[in-house]
N, C-alpha and C positions, 0 to 999 in steps of 0.2 A: 147345364141345361141341355136336354135332349134336342137334337135337330129334327125338324119335320121334313120327311122325304116322301116323294110321290113315286110309286112304282107304276110304270107305264108298260103294260104287257102287249107284245105283238105276236107271240107264238114261238116257233122255232123248236129245235130238239129239246130244249129244257122243258117245254110244255107238251111234249108229245106222248101219245099212247100207242100201243100196238093195235093195228087194224088188219083186216084181211089184205089190204094193199100196202102194208108196211107201216112204218112210223108216221104219224100225222098229228099235228097240234090238236089238243083237246082239253088240256088242263088250264083252268082259269087263273087269273092273277091272285085271287084270294086263296086258291088251293096251293099255289106256289109258296105263299107265305107260311102256310100251315106246316110245310116241311122244314122250315128254318125259324122256329119260334124264338131263337136266341136274338134275332134281329131287334125285337121289341125291347130288349134289355138296354140297348144303347141309343135307339132313335124311335121316333114316332112315325108310323107308316100308314099311308092311305094308298089305295090301288085304283087303277082304271084300266079297263081292257079296251084297246082301240082296234086291235086285229088279233086273229089267232090263225096264222098262216105259216107255212114253211118259208124261210127267208129266200129260197129260190124264186118265190112269187113276189118278192118285194119290188115295187116300182117307184120311180122318182116322185110320183104323186103322194106316196105314203110318207116320204121324207117331209113333204109339206104338211101332211096331217100331223106328224110328230111335232113339228115346229109349232103348229097352231095350238096343240094341246099344251105344250110347255109355255107358250106365250100367255095363254088363258090362265094358267096356274102359277105363273112366274113369281108373283108377289105373295102367294099363299104358302110357299114352301121354301126350304133352305137348300134343297137339292133334288135331283131327279135320277132315277135308275130306270133304264129301259131294258127289259128282257127281250132277247132277239135271237133269231137263228144265226148260226156261225157263217153260213156260206156267203152271205152278202153283208155281213156285219161291218167289215172294213169300208165298204162303200157308204153305208149309213153313217158311220162315225165321221168320215170325211165330209159327206154332204151336210150333216148337221153343223160341222165346224164353219161352213160358209153361210148356212141359213140362219145360224144363231151366233152372232159375233159379239165380242166384248162381254160375255156372260161373267158375272161375278159370283156365279153359283156353279156347283159341279153338275155335269150332265154325263152320267156314267152308263155305258152300254155293256151288257154282259149276256152270257148264254152258257151253253155247255155242249159237250160232245156226247153225253149220255142223258137220257131223260131223268128228271128229278125223282120219279117214282120207282126207279129200279134200285136194287140193293147196292151196287157199286156204281157211283156216279160222281162227276166233278161239279154237278149243278149246285149242290148245297154250299160248297166252298166258294164258288164264284159269286153266288148271291151274297153270302156273308161278307166276302171281301169288298164287293161293290158298295154295300151299305156302309161298311166301316170307312172306306175311302171317301164316300160322299159325306160322311159325318165328320171328317177331319177338318181342322181349321185351315183356312187359306187355300183350299182346293177350288179351282174355278175353271170353267171351260169344259170341252168335250174330251172324254177318254174312253178307251176300251179297257176293262178290267177282266183279266182272264189268267188262270193258272198262276196266281200270285204276283202278277205284273200289272201295272197301270201304264198304258201306252197312249201317247198323245193321239188324238182322234185322226189327224191327217197322216199319221205315220204307220198305221197298223196294216198288216197283211196276214191273211191265213196261209200258213205254210205247210200244215199237216192236215190230212183229211180225217184222221181217226184219233190221234194221240191227244192227251189232255193239254200238252204244250203246243197248242194249235196256232198261236199268233206270235208274230215277231215285229219289232219296231224297225222300220226301214230307214237307214241312213240318219238315225237320230237316237240318242240314248233313251232307255226306258225311264219313264217319269218317276216311278216308285216301285218298290218291292213290298208286298203285303204278306207278312208271315204271322198268321193268326192275329193277335192284337197289336203286333209290332209293325209299324209302317215306316219305311225308310225312303225319304224323298230324295231324288237326284236332280230334279228339275224344279226351279223356283218359278212360280207364276209371275209374269211381268205385270206390274201395276199399270192401270190405264184409267184416265179420267173420263173416257168416253162411256156413254150409257149403252146398255145392251141394245142390240139391233136385231130385229127379226125380219128375215126376207121370206116372202111367200111365193116367189116366182122361181121356176126351174125350167130349163130348156133342154129336154132330153135328146134332141136331135144331134147326137154325137156318136161317131163310129170309131171303134177301136180295131185297127188292122195290125195283125202280127205277121211280119215278113218271114218268108221261108225261101230258100234257094229254089229258083225255077218259077216263082210266082210271076204271072203275067201282069205287067203294069196297067193293062186295060181295066183291071179291077177298080182302079181309081175313077174310071169314067162312070161306072155304075154308082159307086159310093158318092161321087160328086153330084149325081142327080137326086139322091135321096137324103143327103146329110149336109148340114152347114158347117159342122166342125168335124175334123178328123185327127185322131191321135194314132201315130204310126209307131209301133214297137219295132225298132230297128235292132241291129246287132251292136255288141260292144259298147263303145262310147257314143254311138249314134252316127248314122250315115245312110245314104241311099244308093243302091246299085245303079250304075249308069252304063256299064259296058255291054257292047253288042246289042242284041235285039230287045233286051229287057231293061230299057232305060226309064227308070222311075223319075229321074229329074225332069224329063219332058212333061210327064203327066203331072208332076208336082207344080210345074209352071202353069199348066192349064187350070189346075184347081185354084191356085192363088189369084190368077187373073180374073176368075169368076167371083172373087171375094170370099172364098172359103177360108176358114181358119184352120191351119195345119200345125200340129205340135209333134215334134219328133222326140220319142222317148227311147228307152232301151229295154230289151228283154232280160237283161242281167238284173238280178234282184237288188244287189248292193252296189253302192258307190256312184250310181247315176250316169248321166250322159254329159259329153263335152264335144260338141260337133266341131270345135275349133282346132282339133288336133290332126285329123286325117283329111285327105283330099275328098273322100266320099262325103264328108260332112261340110267342109269349107265351101265346096262348089254350091251346095244347096243354100247355105247361109248368104253367100255373096250375091247370088242371082235372084233369090225369091224371098218374099215375106213369109218367113217360117219361124216358129217359136220352138224352143226345146225345153224339155222337162227338167233338165239338170238333176238334182238329187230328190225330186219329188217322187212319192209313191204313185203308181199308176192310178190307183183308186182316187187319190187326191187330184191328180191331173184331170181326170175325166169329170169328176163332180165340180171341180173349180170352173172348168169351161161351161158346164151346165148352168152354174150360177151367173158367171160373167155374161154369157151370151143371152141370158134372159133379160139383161139390161141393155146390151149393145153388141153389135156384130162388126163394128168399125175396128179395123186391125190395130190401130194405134191405141185405142181405148182398151181393147182386149189385152194387148201386150203390156200396157202399164199395170193393169189390175192383175194380170197373170203373174207378173214378177214382183208383186207386192206381197210380203210375207203375212200370212194369216194363220194363227194357231200353229206357228213353227213349221209350216208346210214346205218352205223353201229357204235355202241358206246361201243364195248368191249375193 
């Protein structure tokens, strides 16, 4: 029996047309399907257009909109495919992993590096792969499907700006390889007796600071006035400079005393953070209430904080939820 899949279109390169100002989304959800009629051979598809924007313009409120649309249609369909721009796709996949938990249905996000209406494009393959994966038995939860790979929603990152192999799975195996009609799964979905849960609250007041040598720690004064949560991308396995006049530890203390939530991550793409190795990390852990990202992708770190802090800003509650594994986001 064919599965019933809903295509939720949001724009992006896959739906773009040439304009005098460059590529801009303008192809509708129905038009997207017309380019890949093969999809209807193995599943039934309906479409809905909720946005038609470049994903650079995606905002946290749009993640809530996607969640609301899926909740409204959850019991009408066997799965969902979201067409989306690539630039913020990994943020969306992570955010939906927290806003839609315990889903027993597939929620697949895809897009392309070239518009679907050009002669040479990856769009048709990515759409076909996404619907094939969504039609598979025992696929549940949020994934990005791109260039023949299914990546767990909390683990994806865009690593190439132009190539078709644009996304990589960070610190976690690829969930499946999709080779035309052949799908090889490497990750089994863990069964759960819990019902699907939709969260409609998001707290976007999170700042991401990437350290560089010579940065003045006073930047944390400004950030602390404007933001309640701060993610610091440090160096190596994680640590904060404290030598001489650029003492970030002092400013970290001031932030945490004000009740701000601070997470230390790493700029290094793979293998994650471990602040318990070097003095520059241990000093911060011993003196202040600070969290660390460990093996989490930075996109998941930020969106997880946005979800948690929409419910509570108490450090102990945030800490407990932050270190609770959701959709394979953390392996401590």
